[in-house]
C-alpha atoms as an extended CHARMM CRD file, in Angstrom:
* protein
*
       231  EXT
         1         1  MET       CA           -105.8540000000     -153.1630000000     -140.5680000000  PROA      1               0.0000000000
         2         2  ILE       CA           -106.0030000000     -149.3900000000     -141.2730000000  PROA      2               0.0000000000
         3         3  ASP       CA           -103.7840000000     -149.9640000000     -144.4050000000  PROA      3               0.0000000000
         4         4  PHE       CA           -105.9920000000     -152.8440000000     -145.5330000000  PROA      4               0.0000000000
         5         5  ILE       CA           -109.0700000000     -150.6880000000     -145.2770000000  PROA      5               0.0000000000
         6         6  LEU       CA           -107.7740000000     -147.5160000000     -146.8480000000  PROA      6               0.0000000000
         7         7  HSD       CA           -106.2290000000     -149.5170000000     -149.7840000000  PROA      7               0.0000000000
         8         8  ILE       CA           -108.7750000000     -152.2780000000     -149.9200000000  PROA      8               0.0000000000
         9         9  ASP       CA           -109.2150000000     -152.0420000000     -153.6830000000  PROA      9               0.0000000000
        10        10  ALA       CA           -105.5490000000     -152.9140000000     -154.2970000000  PROA      10              0.0000000000
        11        11  HSD       CA           -105.4820000000     -155.6210000000     -151.6920000000  PROA      11              0.0000000000
        12        12  LEU       CA           -108.6270000000     -157.2050000000     -152.9550000000  PROA      12              0.0000000000
        13        13  ALA       CA           -107.2660000000     -157.1220000000     -156.5560000000  PROA      13              0.0000000000
        14        14  ALA       CA           -103.9300000000     -158.7690000000     -155.4460000000  PROA      14              0.0000000000
        15        15  MET       CA           -105.8970000000     -161.5020000000     -153.5130000000  PROA      15              0.0000000000
        16        16  MET       CA           -108.0790000000     -162.1040000000     -156.5020000000  PROA      16              0.0000000000
        17        17  GLY       CA           -104.9410000000     -162.5630000000     -158.6730000000  PROA      17              0.0000000000
        18        18  SER       CA           -103.3540000000     -164.8330000000     -156.2110000000  PROA      18              0.0000000000
        19        19  TYR       CA           -106.1310000000     -166.9820000000     -154.7680000000  PROA      19              0.0000000000
        20        20  GLY       CA           -108.9910000000     -166.8710000000     -157.4880000000  PROA      20              0.0000000000
        21        21  ILE       CA           -112.4160000000     -167.9590000000     -156.4530000000  PROA      21              0.0000000000
        22        22  TRP       CA           -111.0820000000     -168.4230000000     -152.8220000000  PROA      22              0.0000000000
        23        23  VAL       CA           -111.5190000000     -164.6010000000     -152.4450000000  PROA      23              0.0000000000
        24        24  TYR       CA           -115.2520000000     -165.0670000000     -152.4260000000  PROA      24              0.0000000000
        25        25  ALA       CA           -114.9490000000     -167.4120000000     -149.4360000000  PROA      25              0.0000000000
        26        26  LEU       CA           -112.7350000000     -164.8800000000     -147.6990000000  PROA      26              0.0000000000
        27        27  MET       CA           -115.1270000000     -162.1120000000     -148.4250000000  PROA      27              0.0000000000
        28        28  PHE       CA           -118.0000000000     -164.2820000000     -147.1260000000  PROA      28              0.0000000000
        29        29  LEU       CA           -116.0490000000     -165.0290000000     -143.9330000000  PROA      29              0.0000000000
        30        30  ILE       CA           -115.2680000000     -161.3450000000     -143.2430000000  PROA      30              0.0000000000
        31        31  LEU       CA           -118.7930000000     -160.1360000000     -143.7440000000  PROA      31              0.0000000000
        32        32  PHE       CA           -120.2960000000     -163.0000000000     -141.7820000000  PROA      32              0.0000000000
        33        33  CYS       CA           -117.9520000000     -162.3200000000     -138.8570000000  PROA      33              0.0000000000
        34        34  GLU       CA           -118.5230000000     -158.5940000000     -138.9970000000  PROA      34              0.0000000000
        35        35  THR       CA           -122.2810000000     -158.9690000000     -138.6700000000  PROA      35              0.0000000000
        36        36  GLY       CA           -122.4030000000     -162.3080000000     -136.8490000000  PROA      36              0.0000000000
        37        37  LEU       CA           -119.8220000000     -162.1330000000     -134.0480000000  PROA      37              0.0000000000
        38        38  VAL       CA           -120.1150000000     -159.3820000000     -131.3990000000  PROA      38              0.0000000000
        39        39  VAL       CA           -116.3630000000     -159.4470000000     -130.8720000000  PROA      39              0.0000000000
        40        40  THR       CA           -115.3980000000     -158.4660000000     -134.4580000000  PROA      40              0.0000000000
        41        41  PRO       CA           -117.1390000000     -155.0890000000     -135.1780000000  PROA      41              0.0000000000
        42        42  PHE       CA           -113.8830000000     -153.6630000000     -136.4270000000  PROA      42              0.0000000000
        43        43  LEU       CA           -113.8870000000     -155.7130000000     -139.6960000000  PROA      43              0.0000000000
        44        44  PRO       CA           -114.5250000000     -153.7100000000     -142.8990000000  PROA      44              0.0000000000
        45        45  GLY       CA           -118.0210000000     -154.1070000000     -144.2180000000  PROA      45              0.0000000000
        46        46  ASP       CA           -119.0690000000     -151.1510000000     -146.3080000000  PROA      46              0.0000000000
        47        47  SER       CA           -115.6310000000     -150.5560000000     -147.8010000000  PROA      47              0.0000000000
        48        48  LEU       CA           -115.1780000000     -154.2440000000     -148.7110000000  PROA      48              0.0000000000
        49        49  ILE       CA           -118.4810000000     -154.4800000000     -150.5270000000  PROA      49              0.0000000000
        50        50  PHE       CA           -117.8310000000     -151.1780000000     -152.3480000000  PROA      50              0.0000000000
        51        51  ALA       CA           -114.4180000000     -152.1530000000     -153.4170000000  PROA      51              0.0000000000
        52        52  ALA       CA           -115.6260000000     -155.6690000000     -154.6160000000  PROA      52              0.0000000000
        53        53  GLY       CA           -118.2630000000     -153.9240000000     -156.7650000000  PROA      53              0.0000000000
        54        54  ALA       CA           -115.6260000000     -151.5980000000     -158.2820000000  PROA      54              0.0000000000
        55        55  LEU       CA           -113.2640000000     -154.5330000000     -158.9350000000  PROA      55              0.0000000000
        56        56  ALA       CA           -116.2060000000     -156.5420000000     -160.5650000000  PROA      56              0.0000000000
        57        57  ALA       CA           -116.7370000000     -153.5430000000     -162.9050000000  PROA      57              0.0000000000
        58        58  ALA       CA           -112.9990000000     -153.1820000000     -163.6430000000  PROA      58              0.0000000000
        59        59  THR       CA           -112.5960000000     -156.9600000000     -164.5270000000  PROA      59              0.0000000000
        60        60  LEU       CA           -115.9680000000     -157.2800000000     -166.2520000000  PROA      60              0.0000000000
        61        61  HSD       CA           -114.3280000000     -158.2640000000     -169.6360000000  PROA      61              0.0000000000
        62        62  SER       CA           -111.2180000000     -159.8570000000     -168.1050000000  PROA      62              0.0000000000
        63        63  THR       CA           -110.5050000000     -163.5340000000     -168.7570000000  PROA      63              0.0000000000
        64        64  ALA       CA           -108.2140000000     -163.9380000000     -165.7590000000  PROA      64              0.0000000000
        65        65  GLY       CA           -108.5230000000     -162.7290000000     -162.2130000000  PROA      65              0.0000000000
        66        66  ARG       CA           -112.1760000000     -161.7060000000     -162.7080000000  PROA      66              0.0000000000
        67        67  MET       CA           -114.5350000000     -160.7560000000     -159.9500000000  PROA      67              0.0000000000
        68        68  ASP       CA           -118.0180000000     -161.8100000000     -161.0080000000  PROA      68              0.0000000000
        69        69  ILE       CA           -120.7760000000     -159.3650000000     -159.9830000000  PROA      69              0.0000000000
        70        70  TRP       CA           -123.4960000000     -162.0310000000     -159.9910000000  PROA      70              0.0000000000
        71        71  VAL       CA           -121.5440000000     -164.1840000000     -157.6480000000  PROA      71              0.0000000000
        72        72  LEU       CA           -121.3150000000     -161.1700000000     -155.3750000000  PROA      72              0.0000000000
        73        73  VAL       CA           -124.9740000000     -160.3450000000     -155.6480000000  PROA      73              0.0000000000
        74        74  ILE       CA           -125.6620000000     -163.8220000000     -154.1110000000  PROA      74              0.0000000000
        75        75  ILE       CA           -122.9630000000     -164.3770000000     -151.4440000000  PROA      75              0.0000000000
        76        76  VAL       CA           -122.9130000000     -160.8640000000     -149.9770000000  PROA      76              0.0000000000
        77        77  PRO       CA           -126.4960000000     -160.6240000000     -148.7570000000  PROA      77              0.0000000000
        78        78  ILE       CA           -126.3420000000     -164.3000000000     -147.6210000000  PROA      78              0.0000000000
        79        79  ALA       CA           -123.3450000000     -163.4620000000     -145.5130000000  PROA      79              0.0000000000
        80        80  ALA       CA           -124.9500000000     -160.2700000000     -144.1000000000  PROA      80              0.0000000000
        81        81  ILE       CA           -128.3710000000     -161.8790000000     -143.3630000000  PROA      81              0.0000000000
        82        82  GLY       CA           -126.8770000000     -165.0220000000     -142.0690000000  PROA      82              0.0000000000
        83        83  GLY       CA           -124.5590000000     -163.2360000000     -139.8760000000  PROA      83              0.0000000000
        84        84  ASP       CA           -127.1960000000     -161.2050000000     -138.2980000000  PROA      84              0.0000000000
        85        85  ALA       CA           -129.4260000000     -164.2920000000     -137.7350000000  PROA      85              0.0000000000
        86        86  ILE       CA           -126.6180000000     -166.1120000000     -135.8470000000  PROA      86              0.0000000000
        87        87  ASN       CA           -125.7450000000     -162.9620000000     -133.9170000000  PROA      87              0.0000000000
        88        88  PHE       CA           -129.4800000000     -162.7500000000     -132.7150000000  PROA      88              0.0000000000
        89        89  GLU       CA           -129.4130000000     -166.4520000000     -131.5460000000  PROA      89              0.0000000000
        90        90  ILE       CA           -126.1020000000     -165.8570000000     -129.8050000000  PROA      90              0.0000000000
        91        91  GLY       CA           -127.6230000000     -162.8750000000     -127.9440000000  PROA      91              0.0000000000
        92        92  LYS       CA           -130.8020000000     -164.7480000000     -127.1600000000  PROA      92              0.0000000000
        93        93  LYS       CA           -129.1570000000     -167.8070000000     -125.6920000000  PROA      93              0.0000000000
        94        94  PHE       CA           -125.7540000000     -166.5630000000     -124.3080000000  PROA      94              0.0000000000
        95        95  GLY       CA           -126.0100000000     -162.7320000000     -124.3540000000  PROA      95              0.0000000000
        96        96  GLU       CA           -125.8500000000     -162.0060000000     -120.6540000000  PROA      96              0.0000000000
        97        97  LYS       CA           -123.0800000000     -164.6460000000     -119.9990000000  PROA      97              0.0000000000
        98        98  ILE       CA           -121.0310000000     -163.0960000000     -122.8390000000  PROA      98              0.0000000000
        99        99  LEU       CA           -121.4920000000     -159.5900000000     -121.5150000000  PROA      99              0.0000000000
       100       100  ALA       CA           -120.4960000000     -160.7070000000     -118.0810000000  PROA      100             0.0000000000
       101       101  ARG       CA           -117.3570000000     -162.5400000000     -119.3870000000  PROA      101             0.0000000000
       102       102  PHE       CA           -115.9900000000     -160.1420000000     -121.9430000000  PROA      102             0.0000000000
       103       103  GLU       CA           -117.3380000000     -156.6070000000     -120.9560000000  PROA      103             0.0000000000
       104       104  GLY       CA           -114.3790000000     -154.2900000000     -120.9270000000  PROA      104             0.0000000000
       105       105  LYS       CA           -112.1310000000     -156.7970000000     -122.7670000000  PROA      105             0.0000000000
       106       106  LEU       CA           -113.4130000000     -157.8080000000     -126.2020000000  PROA      106             0.0000000000
       107       107  ILE       CA           -116.8330000000     -156.0250000000     -125.8140000000  PROA      107             0.0000000000
       108       108  ASN       CA           -117.1900000000     -152.3050000000     -125.2130000000  PROA      108             0.0000000000
       109       109  ARG       CA           -120.2280000000     -151.6080000000     -122.9900000000  PROA      109             0.0000000000
       110       110  LYS       CA           -120.4580000000     -148.1330000000     -124.5860000000  PROA      110             0.0000000000
       111       111  HSD       CA           -121.2880000000     -149.7440000000     -128.0410000000  PROA      111             0.0000000000
       112       112  ILE       CA           -123.8980000000     -151.8940000000     -126.3430000000  PROA      112             0.0000000000
       113       113  ALA       CA           -125.4600000000     -148.7790000000     -124.7420000000  PROA      113             0.0000000000
       114       114  GLU       CA           -125.4900000000     -146.8340000000     -128.0600000000  PROA      114             0.0000000000
       115       115  THR       CA           -127.2910000000     -149.7390000000     -129.6870000000  PROA      115             0.0000000000
       116       116  GLU       CA           -129.8540000000     -149.9370000000     -126.9000000000  PROA      116             0.0000000000
       117       117  ALA       CA           -130.4560000000     -146.1270000000     -127.4580000000  PROA      117             0.0000000000
       118       118  PHE       CA           -130.9390000000     -146.9240000000     -131.1410000000  PROA      118             0.0000000000
       119       119  PHE       CA           -133.6160000000     -149.3950000000     -130.1520000000  PROA      119             0.0000000000
       120       120  GLU       CA           -135.4080000000     -146.9670000000     -127.8450000000  PROA      120             0.0000000000
       121       121  ARG       CA           -135.6400000000     -144.3680000000     -130.6630000000  PROA      121             0.0000000000
       122       122  HSD       CA           -136.4730000000     -146.6110000000     -133.6110000000  PROA      122             0.0000000000
       123       123  GLY       CA           -137.7620000000     -149.9400000000     -132.2900000000  PROA      123             0.0000000000
       124       124  GLY       CA           -137.5930000000     -152.7730000000     -134.6250000000  PROA      124             0.0000000000
       125       125  LYS       CA           -136.4360000000     -150.5410000000     -137.4680000000  PROA      125             0.0000000000
       126       126  THR       CA           -133.1250000000     -150.4760000000     -135.6540000000  PROA      126             0.0000000000
       127       127  ILE       CA           -132.2030000000     -153.7890000000     -137.3260000000  PROA      127             0.0000000000
       128       128  LEU       CA           -132.6900000000     -152.2120000000     -140.7060000000  PROA      128             0.0000000000
       129       129  LEU       CA           -131.1010000000     -148.7550000000     -139.9340000000  PROA      129             0.0000000000
       130       130  ALA       CA           -128.1600000000     -150.1440000000     -138.0250000000  PROA      130             0.0000000000
       131       131  ARG       CA           -126.9260000000     -151.8830000000     -141.1160000000  PROA      131             0.0000000000
       132       132  PHE       CA           -125.6210000000     -148.5230000000     -142.2860000000  PROA      132             0.0000000000
       133       133  VAL       CA           -123.8010000000     -147.6250000000     -139.1370000000  PROA      133             0.0000000000
       134       134  PRO       CA           -120.4520000000     -149.3790000000     -138.2900000000  PROA      134             0.0000000000
       135       135  PHE       CA           -120.2320000000     -151.1640000000     -134.8650000000  PROA      135             0.0000000000
       136       136  VAL       CA           -123.8930000000     -150.5630000000     -134.2520000000  PROA      136             0.0000000000
       137       137  ARG       CA           -124.7740000000     -153.0380000000     -136.9510000000  PROA      137             0.0000000000
       138       138  THR       CA           -122.7130000000     -155.6870000000     -135.2920000000  PROA      138             0.0000000000
       139       139  PHE       CA           -124.3440000000     -155.1570000000     -131.8370000000  PROA      139             0.0000000000
       140       140  ALA       CA           -127.9700000000     -154.5890000000     -133.0330000000  PROA      140             0.0000000000
       141       141  PRO       CA           -128.8970000000     -158.2690000000     -133.5970000000  PROA      141             0.0000000000
       142       142  PHE       CA           -127.0580000000     -159.1660000000     -130.4680000000  PROA      142             0.0000000000
       143       143  VAL       CA           -129.0340000000     -156.6810000000     -128.3500000000  PROA      143             0.0000000000
       144       144  ALA       CA           -132.2400000000     -157.7340000000     -130.0750000000  PROA      144             0.0000000000
       145       145  GLY       CA           -131.5870000000     -161.2600000000     -128.9750000000  PROA      145             0.0000000000
       146       146  ILE       CA           -130.9550000000     -160.3080000000     -125.3690000000  PROA      146             0.0000000000
       147       147  GLY       CA           -134.2270000000     -158.3490000000     -125.4250000000  PROA      147             0.0000000000
       148       148  GLU       CA           -135.9450000000     -161.4230000000     -126.9230000000  PROA      148             0.0000000000
       149       149  MET       CA           -137.3030000000     -159.6750000000     -129.8670000000  PROA      149             0.0000000000
       150       150  HSD       CA           -139.9160000000     -161.7540000000     -131.8350000000  PROA      150             0.0000000000
       151       151  TYR       CA           -137.9320000000     -163.5390000000     -134.3170000000  PROA      151             0.0000000000
       152       152  GLY       CA           -140.4940000000     -163.0750000000     -137.2710000000  PROA      152             0.0000000000
       153       153  ARG       CA           -140.2710000000     -159.3970000000     -136.8580000000  PROA      153             0.0000000000
       154       154  PHE       CA           -136.4930000000     -159.4550000000     -136.4930000000  PROA      154             0.0000000000
       155       155  ALA       CA           -136.1890000000     -161.6390000000     -139.6580000000  PROA      155             0.0000000000
       156       156  ARG       CA           -138.1740000000     -159.2590000000     -141.7650000000  PROA      156             0.0000000000
       157       157  PHE       CA           -136.0610000000     -156.2760000000     -140.9230000000  PROA      157             0.0000000000
       158       158  ASN       CA           -132.9660000000     -158.3870000000     -141.1460000000  PROA      158             0.0000000000
       159       159  ILE       CA           -133.6720000000     -159.7060000000     -144.6820000000  PROA      159             0.0000000000
       160       160  LEU       CA           -134.7710000000     -156.0850000000     -145.9170000000  PROA      160             0.0000000000
       161       161  GLY       CA           -131.7560000000     -154.4070000000     -144.3130000000  PROA      161             0.0000000000
       162       162  GLY       CA           -129.2800000000     -156.9780000000     -145.4580000000  PROA      162             0.0000000000
       163       163  LEU       CA           -130.5290000000     -156.6810000000     -149.0620000000  PROA      163             0.0000000000
       164       164  LEU       CA           -130.5210000000     -152.8980000000     -149.1140000000  PROA      164             0.0000000000
       165       165  TRP       CA           -127.1020000000     -152.5720000000     -147.4300000000  PROA      165             0.0000000000
       166       166  SER       CA           -125.3220000000     -155.2680000000     -149.4170000000  PROA      166             0.0000000000
       167       167  TRP       CA           -126.7210000000     -154.5190000000     -152.8190000000  PROA      167             0.0000000000
       168       168  GLY       CA           -126.5630000000     -150.7650000000     -152.1960000000  PROA      168             0.0000000000
       169       169  PHE       CA           -122.8560000000     -150.6580000000     -151.5620000000  PROA      169             0.0000000000
       170       170  LEU       CA           -122.2050000000     -153.3080000000     -154.2080000000  PROA      170             0.0000000000
       171       171  PHE       CA           -123.8650000000     -151.5430000000     -156.9700000000  PROA      171             0.0000000000
       172       172  LEU       CA           -122.5120000000     -148.1190000000     -155.9000000000  PROA      172             0.0000000000
       173       173  GLY       CA           -119.0330000000     -149.5670000000     -156.3310000000  PROA      173             0.0000000000
       174       174  PHE       CA           -119.9610000000     -151.2610000000     -159.5630000000  PROA      174             0.0000000000
       175       175  PHE       CA           -121.3250000000     -148.2080000000     -161.3170000000  PROA      175             0.0000000000
       176       176  PHE       CA           -119.1370000000     -145.4770000000     -159.6670000000  PROA      176             0.0000000000
       177       177  GLY       CA           -116.0160000000     -147.1760000000     -158.3020000000  PROA      177             0.0000000000
       178       178  ASN       CA           -114.0910000000     -146.8700000000     -161.5460000000  PROA      178             0.0000000000
       179       179  PHE       CA           -114.7140000000     -143.2020000000     -162.3010000000  PROA      179             0.0000000000
       180       180  PRO       CA           -111.2710000000     -141.5660000000     -162.5450000000  PROA      180             0.0000000000
       181       181  ILE       CA           -112.0510000000     -139.2220000000     -159.7100000000  PROA      181             0.0000000000
       182       182  VAL       CA           -113.0530000000     -142.1260000000     -157.3950000000  PROA      182             0.0000000000
       183       183  LYS       CA           -110.3090000000     -144.5940000000     -158.5440000000  PROA      183             0.0000000000
       184       184  ASN       CA           -107.4940000000     -142.0440000000     -158.0830000000  PROA      184             0.0000000000
       185       185  ASN       CA           -108.8180000000     -140.9070000000     -154.6390000000  PROA      185             0.0000000000
       186       186  PHE       CA           -109.9850000000     -144.3280000000     -153.2760000000  PROA      186             0.0000000000
       187       187  GLU       CA           -108.5860000000     -143.6950000000     -149.8650000000  PROA      187             0.0000000000
       188       188  ILE       CA           -110.6060000000     -140.5450000000     -149.4930000000  PROA      188             0.0000000000
       189       189  VAL       CA           -113.8110000000     -142.2620000000     -150.7640000000  PROA      189             0.0000000000
       190       190  ILE       CA           -113.2760000000     -145.0130000000     -148.1960000000  PROA      190             0.0000000000
       191       191  VAL       CA           -112.8940000000     -142.3730000000     -145.4150000000  PROA      191             0.0000000000
       192       192  GLY       CA           -115.8210000000     -140.5970000000     -146.6880000000  PROA      192             0.0000000000
       193       193  ILE       CA           -118.0260000000     -143.7890000000     -146.6400000000  PROA      193             0.0000000000
       194       194  VAL       CA           -116.9160000000     -144.3040000000     -142.9170000000  PROA      194             0.0000000000
       195       195  ILE       CA           -117.6600000000     -140.6760000000     -141.9480000000  PROA      195             0.0000000000
       196       196  ILE       CA           -121.0660000000     -140.7030000000     -143.6270000000  PROA      196             0.0000000000
       197       197  SER       CA           -121.9700000000     -144.0060000000     -141.9560000000  PROA      197             0.0000000000
       198       198  VAL       CA           -121.0470000000     -142.7210000000     -138.4990000000  PROA      198             0.0000000000
       199       199  ALA       CA           -122.3190000000     -139.2080000000     -138.9700000000  PROA      199             0.0000000000
       200       200  PRO       CA           -125.8650000000     -139.9050000000     -137.5510000000  PROA      200             0.0000000000
       201       201  MET       CA           -124.3950000000     -141.4830000000     -134.4030000000  PROA      201             0.0000000000
       202       202  LEU       CA           -122.1070000000     -138.4500000000     -133.9960000000  PROA      202             0.0000000000
       203       203  VAL       CA           -124.9900000000     -136.0670000000     -134.3170000000  PROA      203             0.0000000000
       204       204  LYS       CA           -126.9900000000     -137.9310000000     -131.8800000000  PROA      204             0.0000000000
       205       205  PHE       CA           -124.0820000000     -137.9820000000     -129.5230000000  PROA      205             0.0000000000
       206       206  ALA       CA           -123.4960000000     -134.1600000000     -129.8500000000  PROA      206             0.0000000000
       207       207  GLN       CA           -127.2400000000     -133.6150000000     -129.1550000000  PROA      207             0.0000000000
       208       208  SER       CA           -127.3730000000     -135.8130000000     -126.1400000000  PROA      208             0.0000000000
       209       209  ARG       CA           -124.1980000000     -134.0170000000     -124.7230000000  PROA      209             0.0000000000
       210       210  LEU       CA           -125.6540000000     -130.6040000000     -125.3690000000  PROA      210             0.0000000000
       211       211  LYS       CA           -129.0190000000     -131.7090000000     -123.7540000000  PROA      211             0.0000000000
       212       212  ALA       CA           -127.1010000000     -133.0390000000     -120.6590000000  PROA      212             0.0000000000
       213       213  ARG       CA           -125.1220000000     -129.8380000000     -120.4320000000  PROA      213             0.0000000000
       214       214  ARG       CA           -128.2670000000     -127.7150000000     -120.5720000000  PROA      214             0.0000000000
       215       215  GLY       CA           -129.8220000000     -129.8690000000     -117.9830000000  PROA      215             0.0000000000
       216       216  ALA       CA           -126.9970000000     -129.4750000000     -115.5640000000  PROA      216             0.0000000000
       217       217  GLY       CA           -126.1690000000     -125.8580000000     -115.8130000000  PROA      217             0.0000000000
       218       218  GLY       CA           -128.6380000000     -124.2730000000     -118.0930000000  PROA      218             0.0000000000
       219       219  PRO       CA           -131.5800000000     -121.8380000000     -117.2890000000  PROA      219             0.0000000000
       220       220  GLU       CA           -134.3830000000     -122.8120000000     -115.2530000000  PROA      220             0.0000000000
       221       221  ASP       CA           -137.4250000000     -124.3350000000     -116.9740000000  PROA      221             0.0000000000
       222       222  PRO       CA           -139.6810000000     -121.2750000000     -117.8170000000  PROA      222             0.0000000000
       223       223  ASP       CA           -142.7570000000     -123.5240000000     -117.2810000000  PROA      223             0.0000000000
       224       224  GLN       CA           -141.9660000000     -123.9690000000     -113.5850000000  PROA      224             0.0000000000
       225       225  PRO       CA           -144.0950000000     -121.6810000000     -111.4070000000  PROA      225             0.0000000000
       226       226  GLU       CA           -142.3300000000     -118.9520000000     -109.4200000000  PROA      226             0.0000000000
       227       227  THR       CA           -142.3500000000     -119.0100000000     -105.7060000000  PROA      227             0.0000000000
       228       228  ASP       CA           -142.8100000000     -115.9730000000     -103.5290000000  PROA      228             0.0000000000
       229       229  GLU       CA           -139.7220000000     -115.0060000000     -101.4560000000  PROA      229             0.0000000000
       230       230  PRO       CA           -140.5070000000     -114.2340000000      -97.7710000000  PROA      230             0.0000000000
       231       231  ALA       CA           -140.6380000000     -110.5680000000      -96.9600000000  PROA      231             0.0000000000
């Protein structure tokens, strides 16, 4: 899996040459499962879309093994938006049962807690913001379903977030993926995308740990009134 993610450009090009248009179906399935199934948050989303955009630019004038950017413009957001919609319904109807059955096995309670914390800070905008954070984007619609978020509100953020995320990474790859410095260091670029995506979550985690440490052993609150010691 790590090799596939780090060299996803080469693997995607090889699959395009071997399977032709079936690669679109495979991409759709991967993106749909990453966003739609709470047990598959490890699947590559950002990197796959970026690599597909870069491959579309590289094969723009090719007559064989060509990745069509306009097909991607259609299928990628459909997979992203549709996956979130299904995940929401799964969370709404079966969320508690799934957590009870698979918690600690296929589902990490820590990821659920991180997503719930996202909702506490950002409310409904979490559905949009979570698109850009690995793992959290898989659990956000699931948690929204468990919390019985109003579907109309969820759908608005889902559609907007799905379009921004899918088209954003797609056109980043299309316009910048074939620059020599990017093409020759694709593994570093993919790692950079992952780091940038998880950076906000890491910063929040560090802040919460620091706050907890100060609360446990830090100085007393200066606003607390002093009490007189008995003589």
